[in-house]
Residue, then its C-alpha position, 0 to 999 in steps of 0.5 A: m662933830g658930825a664927821m667924828i660921828w660919821n668915822l665912828i660908824p663902820a665902812p660896811w654901814r656907811i656903805g649900807l646908808f649910802v646905798v639907801l640914801l642913793l635908793g631913795v633919791a631914785g625912787l623919789y626921782l622915778t615917783i616924780r617922773h612916773q607921777a609927771y608922765s601920768d599928768g602929761f598923758a592926761t592933759a594929752q588925752a583929754e586934748c585929743e578927746r577935744e579934738k575928736r569932739e571938734q571934728a565929729e561936730a565939723n563933720r555933722k555941720v558939714i554933712a547937713g549942710a550937704e543934706k540941705r543942698l541935696l534936698d534943695a537939687a532934689n525939689e528943682l529937679s521935682l520942678k523941672n520934670m513937672e515942667l518937662d511933663d507939661a512940656i511934652e503933654s503941651i506939645s502932645a496936645a497940640a500934636d493931636a489937634d494938628p489936622d495933618g498930624a498923621l501925614e508923613c511931611l509936615g504941612a504948614d500947621s505943623l511948621r508954624r507949632l513947631n517953630t513957636i514951641r522955641 
């Protein structure tokens, strides 16, 4: 019965119906493909943003650790500098107390003072 109705439709109309059906299927295919592309792009973009956040957090942690180590090194350097200042002050005081400190040659007291500082 369906074949008889199809044969009753003139050939140009049959071609037109076939073209319309073909265009409908192609449009449906393209719509589904575009939606899949859009979904895939949104997923990839979300993944990229997540990775950027993770990288920023990792960078922040590394920078915080480096700043802490830098602060510790600065404190240690400050302590060493104070120790050095104290040692220089001690040597200067010992040199000022040496009665032979103004002589061009070292006396026995000066040699003893120099040998005990090490």
